N, C-alpha and C positions, 0 to 999 in steps of 0.2 A: 598690161591688163590682159587677163584671160577670162574667157567665158567657160564655165564648167557645167557639164551635164552629169548629174549624180543619180545612180540607180543601184538597186540591190535585189536579191532574191528573184532572179529571172527563172530559176528552176528549169533550165533547158529550153526556154521560150523567149524569143525576141519579137516583140510586137513591132510591126513595120512603122507604127506611129513614132517610135523612139527616134528614128532617123529624121523625121520631120521636126520633132521637138528639139532635137539636138543639132539641127543644121547650122545654127549660128554659134555653136560651141567650139572651142579650141581643143578641149580635152574631154574625155569621158572617164569618170571614176566609178568603179563598181565595188560595192562593199560586201561581196561574197555571195555564195550559193548561186554560182553561174549555172551549174547543172551539168554542163559538158563543155568540151574545148571548142565546139563549133560556135557557141555563143561568144566566147572570147575572140575567136577568129573573125566573126562577123563585125564585132565592134571595132577591132583593130584595123580592119579593112576600111572602116569609115572615118575614124579619128584616132589620135594617140590615146592609149588607155593606161590608166593606173588602176590596179585591181589587187584584191586579196582573195584567198580561197576561203570557202565557208564550210560548215560542218557536213553538207551533203556532197561536196566536191571530192572526186576520187583522185587516184594517184597521178593521173595525167595533169590535172590542173594544179595539184599540190606541188608537182615538179616544176611547173612554170611560174607559180605565184607564191608570194610570201604569206604568212599568217598575219603579220603586222607590216604596215608600210608607213614609214615616217619620212617626210620630205618637206622642202620649202617650195612654195609656189607663190610667186609675186609678193614675196616678203611675209607670207603667212606660213607659220609652222603648223603642219598638218599631220595627223595620225589617223590612219584607217585600219580597222579590223572588222571582223564579222560579228562575233559575239562580244558586245561591249557593255550592254546595259545603258543606263542614262543617269543624269545627275541625281545623286542620292541613292541610286540602286545600280552602281557599276558592278559588272562581273568581277569576281575576286581576282582573276588573272590580270585583268586590265587595270583594276584600281591601283595596284602597286606602281605600274608604269605611269599612270596619270599623276599620282601623288608625287612621285620622284622627280618628274620633269614634265609638267603639263604643257601640251601643245596649245595653240590659240584656237585651233579647229579640230574637233574630234568627231570622226565619222564612223558609224557602224550600221549594220543591217540586222538580220536575224528575226526580229520581232514581227515583221510585216506591218508594223504600226509606224506611220509617219510621225516624226517628232522633230521639232526645232526648239531647243531649250538652251538658255544661258546658265552656266554653272558659276555662280558668284564666288563660291568657295575656291575653285581652282582657276577662275578667270578665263574660262574657255567657252566656246560655242559648240554645242552638240547638235549634230545633224544625223537623222536616220531617215532615208528617203522612202521608207515603207517597202512595198513589194510591187514589182511590175510584171511578174510572171503570172501564170494561171493557177499554179499549185499553192494551196494554203487556205486559211480561213478568211482572208481579206476579201471584201466585196468590190473594192475600188482599187485599180492599179495606180500607183503614184511614182513620180520621179521629181527631182528638184533641178532647177537651173539657177545659177548665180554668177556673179562677177567677182574676181579677186584682183585687187590693185593696191599696191603700196601697203600691204599688210592689212587690208580691210576687205570685208565682204559687203557687197551691195547687190541690188536688183534681184533679191532672192524671190523665186517664183515656185509655187507648187503646181505641178501639172498632173491632172488625174483623168482617168477614163474608166469605163466599165467594160 
């Protein structure tokens, strides 16, 4: 069993509340647009991190992080990318990957809009944690917390603050 803290679109800002909200988490997943390497360093100093680079991330982060990250966590097949879209409106680049070999959990960021949606066609759960940085049009910062165990997700929580 693993507790996961999921965030995206920090845009070079780590709110200290993240460390409180993710205290009980075993891992942090970041769905891109970290903004700078210091964000990644801060998160890695706190917990193990799985992350992808986003469209605003420069050469330093792109050298450290992949564009797509696929892995198994507690029996759950996971795919993380930054620009992914959502069920029925997947980004063209990612649609082909999803259709060829759908994961059970698909995570992306970019939109700054929190989404939790089940894709019946591909049989996957889509998560977008919204944005927890200060940059962007969003008025509320959001992150997600959940548990993975034996290929199942449970205890999904939305955490938000202004």
